[in-house]
C-alpha positions as CSV (number, residue, x, y, z in Angstrom):
1,M,-112.6,3.3,132.6
2,S,-115.8,2.9,130.6
3,L,-118.3,0.5,132.3
4,E,-120.7,0.8,129.3
5,N,-118.1,-1.0,127.1
6,N,-117.4,-3.8,129.6
7,P,-119.4,-6.9,128.6
8,Y,-119.2,-8.4,132.1
9,F,-120.6,-5.2,133.7
10,K,-123.5,-5.5,131.2
11,M,-124.0,-9.2,132.2
12,A,-124.0,-8.2,135.9
13,Q,-126.7,-5.6,135.3
14,E,-128.8,-8.2,133.4
15,F,-128.4,-10.7,136.2
16,I,-129.4,-8.1,138.8
17,K,-132.5,-7.3,136.8
18,T,-133.6,-10.9,136.3
19,H,-132.8,-12.5,139.7
20,D,-134.0,-12.0,143.3
21,L,-130.7,-11.5,145.0
22,S,-132.3,-11.9,148.4
23,A,-133.4,-15.4,147.4
24,L,-129.9,-16.6,146.5
25,E,-128.1,-18.8,149.1
26,N,-125.0,-17.5,150.8
27,G,-121.8,-18.3,148.9
28,K,-120.3,-17.8,145.5
29,H,-122.6,-17.9,142.4
30,V,-120.6,-18.1,139.1
31,I,-122.2,-16.3,136.3
32,D,-119.4,-16.3,133.7
33,G,-116.4,-18.3,134.9
34,D,-113.6,-16.0,136.2
35,N,-115.1,-13.0,134.4
36,L,-118.2,-12.5,136.6
37,W,-119.6,-13.9,139.8
38,V,-121.5,-12.8,142.9
39,N,-120.9,-13.6,146.5
40,I,-123.9,-13.5,148.8
41,V,-122.7,-12.9,152.4
42,D,-123.7,-12.1,155.9
43,S,-121.1,-9.8,157.4
44,Q,-120.6,-8.0,160.7
45,M,-120.7,-4.3,160.2
46,K,-118.0,-1.9,161.6
47,T,-117.5,1.5,162.9
48,P,-115.8,4.0,160.6
49,E,-112.7,3.7,162.6
50,Q,-112.6,-0.1,162.2
51,A,-113.4,-0.1,158.4
52,R,-110.3,-0.5,156.2
53,L,-109.8,0.8,152.8
54,E,-109.2,-1.8,150.1
55,V,-108.5,-1.9,146.4
56,H,-108.6,-4.4,143.6
57,N,-106.7,-4.6,140.3
58,T,-108.5,-7.3,138.3
59,Y,-112.1,-6.8,139.3
60,I,-114.7,-4.1,139.7
61,D,-116.9,-4.4,142.7
62,I,-120.7,-3.9,142.5
63,Q,-121.9,-4.0,146.1
64,I,-125.6,-4.2,146.9
65,P,-126.8,-4.2,150.5
66,L,-129.9,-6.5,150.8
67,S,-131.1,-6.3,154.4
68,K,-130.2,-2.8,155.5
69,A,-128.4,0.4,154.5
70,E,-124.6,0.3,154.3
71,T,-122.1,3.1,154.3
72,Y,-118.7,3.0,152.5
73,G,-115.6,5.1,153.1
74,I,-114.0,6.1,149.8
75,K,-110.8,7.6,148.7
76,D,-108.9,7.9,145.4
77,R,-106.4,5.0,145.2
78,S,-103.7,7.4,144.2
79,E,-104.1,9.2,147.6
80,C,-103.6,5.9,149.6
81,L,-100.0,6.1,150.9
82,S,-100.0,3.7,153.8
83,P,-100.4,0.1,152.6
84,A,-101.2,-2.4,155.4
85,A,-99.6,-5.2,153.3
86,D,-98.4,-5.9,149.8
87,F,-101.1,-6.5,147.1
88,D,-102.3,-10.1,147.1
89,P,-102.7,-11.0,143.4
90,V,-104.5,-14.3,144.3
91,K,-107.3,-12.6,146.3
92,D,-107.0,-9.4,144.1
93,I,-106.9,-7.2,147.2
94,Q,-104.7,-4.8,149.1
95,F,-105.7,-3.0,152.3
96,F,-104.5,0.4,153.4
97,N,-104.2,2.0,156.8
98,D,-105.1,5.4,155.4
99,R,-108.2,7.1,156.8
100,F,-111.0,8.4,154.6
101,E,-113.0,11.6,154.8
102,K,-115.7,10.9,152.2
103,T,-118.5,8.3,152.5
104,V,-121.4,7.1,150.4
105,S,-124.4,5.2,151.6
106,A,-126.7,2.8,149.8
107,Q,-130.2,1.6,150.8
108,P,-131.2,-2.0,150.3
109,G,-131.2,-2.9,146.6
110,E,-129.1,0.1,145.6
111,Q,-125.8,-0.5,143.8
112,V,-122.4,1.0,144.6
113,V,-119.7,0.5,142.0
114,F,-116.0,0.6,142.9
115,A,-113.5,0.5,140.0
116,P,-109.8,-0.3,140.6
117,E,-108.9,3.4,141.0
118,T,-111.3,3.9,144.0
119,A,-110.3,2.6,147.4
120,H,-113.3,1.7,149.5
121,A,-114.0,0.7,153.1
122,P,-117.2,-1.3,153.2
123,L,-119.5,-2.5,156.0
124,I,-119.9,0.7,157.9
125,G,-123.0,0.4,160.1
126,E,-124.3,-1.6,163.1
127,G,-125.2,-5.2,163.4
128,T,-125.1,-7.8,160.6
129,I,-125.8,-7.1,157.0
130,H,-126.9,-9.5,154.2
131,K,-125.4,-8.3,150.9
132,A,-124.4,-9.1,147.4
133,I,-120.8,-8.5,146.1
134,F,-120.4,-8.8,142.4
135,K,-116.9,-9.3,141.1
136,V,-116.7,-8.0,137.5
137,K,-113.5,-8.5,135.5
138,V,-112.0,-5.3,134.1
139,A,-112.3,-5.6,130.3
């Protein structure tokens, strides 16, 4: 998948450059209808054992921690063999019971991009995190 050719990914990058994400109120901020929006959330962080792998079909995630560092478990979607439930097309999500061995971390303001072929387990850390989750339609 080529992100450079995705117009909604380009729009997301422009929005990130021109807006103070920390100043946005919690909730959904629509940028381009069903093609691009950002959710600003406060979430309770989890241990690596509690974090669950998830995948999306229709949207690419751009996750940006705002208040503290965040770690994400990652695994190739093709290696996820133990679905926790069927894919939910309305919420564009499926969870897996598979465990992950690889992790990536991001400092506040850094972007982590998850395309549909990458399963990811967000929110690994301690306490509560304030973060931005962009949903970018696959083009």
